[in-house]
C-alpha positions as CSV (number, residue, x, y, z in Angstrom):
1,X,138.3,109.6,167.9
2,X,135.4,111.9,167.0
3,X,135.2,115.3,168.5
4,X,132.1,116.6,170.2
5,X,129.1,117.2,168.0
6,X,128.8,120.8,167.1
7,X,125.8,123.0,166.4
8,X,126.6,125.3,163.5
9,X,125.4,128.9,163.9
10,X,126.3,132.3,162.5
11,X,129.0,132.8,165.1
12,X,130.6,129.3,164.7
13,X,134.2,129.3,163.4
14,X,134.2,126.0,161.4
15,X,137.4,124.2,160.5
16,X,138.2,120.7,159.2
17,X,139.2,118.4,162.0
18,X,142.9,117.2,162.1
19,X,142.0,113.9,160.6
20,X,140.4,115.4,157.5
21,X,142.0,117.2,154.6
22,X,140.6,119.0,151.6
23,X,142.6,118.1,148.6
24,X,142.4,118.3,144.8
25,X,142.4,114.7,143.4
26,X,144.4,115.1,140.1
27,X,143.3,111.6,138.9
28,X,139.6,112.3,139.2
29,X,139.9,116.1,138.6
30,X,137.7,116.8,141.7
31,X,138.1,118.2,145.2
32,X,137.7,115.6,148.0
33,X,137.7,115.6,151.7
34,X,140.0,112.7,152.8
35,X,139.4,111.2,156.3
36,X,140.5,107.8,157.7
37,X,138.7,105.2,155.6
38,X,136.4,107.8,154.1
39,X,136.4,110.1,151.1
40,X,133.7,112.7,150.4
41,X,133.5,114.6,147.0
42,X,131.8,117.9,147.8
43,X,130.2,119.9,145.0
44,X,131.8,123.2,143.7
45,X,129.9,125.4,146.0
46,X,130.7,123.3,149.1
47,X,134.4,123.4,148.1
48,X,134.3,127.2,147.9
49,X,132.7,127.4,151.4
50,X,135.1,124.8,152.8
51,X,138.1,126.7,151.5
52,X,136.9,129.6,153.7
53,X,136.6,127.5,156.8
54,X,139.9,128.2,158.4
55,X,138.8,128.4,162.1
56,X,139.2,132.1,162.1
57,X,136.2,133.2,160.0
58,X,132.8,132.9,161.4
59,X,129.9,131.4,159.4
60,X,128.6,135.0,159.3
61,X,131.9,136.3,157.8
62,X,131.9,133.5,155.2
63,X,128.3,134.3,154.3
64,X,129.2,138.0,154.0
65,X,132.0,137.2,151.7
66,X,129.9,134.9,149.4
67,X,127.0,137.4,149.4
68,X,129.4,140.1,148.2
69,X,131.1,137.9,145.6
70,X,127.8,136.6,144.1
71,X,125.6,139.8,144.7
72,X,123.1,137.5,146.4
73,X,120.9,138.0,149.5
74,X,123.0,137.4,152.6
75,X,120.2,135.8,154.6
76,X,119.6,133.1,151.9
77,X,123.3,132.4,151.7
78,X,123.6,132.2,155.5
79,X,120.8,129.7,155.7
80,X,122.3,127.5,153.0
81,X,125.8,127.7,154.5
82,X,124.6,126.7,157.9
83,X,122.6,123.7,156.6
84,X,125.6,122.5,154.5
85,X,128.1,122.9,157.3
86,X,125.8,121.3,159.8
87,X,125.4,118.3,157.5
88,X,129.2,118.0,157.3
89,X,129.6,118.4,161.0
90,X,127.1,115.7,161.7
91,X,129.1,113.4,159.4
92,X,132.3,114.2,161.3
93,X,133.9,116.2,158.5
94,X,133.8,119.5,160.3
95,X,134.5,120.8,163.8
96,X,134.6,124.2,165.5
97,X,137.8,126.1,166.2
98,X,138.7,126.3,169.9
99,X,139.6,129.6,171.5
100,X,143.4,130.1,171.8
101,X,144.5,130.2,175.4
102,X,147.9,131.9,174.9
């Protein structure tokens, strides 16, 4: 069952849905997202972004971290991260963390 479609923004707190796992495939020597009956092999940059998507960091926080690491303009990174994450969300490989009620 797919979750609701999300619209990724700077304040979104993205996370992989329960049915999807980011794993290193030793046989192929690549990172993959495993989901029921689907496998996606993201590129190195996407893997780095996905590893930061823990449901606690916002897209803005992720962009800040990458901008500092690569000494790159935050606005350019933010735009690229939003586009990439929205594409993954549209394909069902990403959802948004829910607020904790307890």
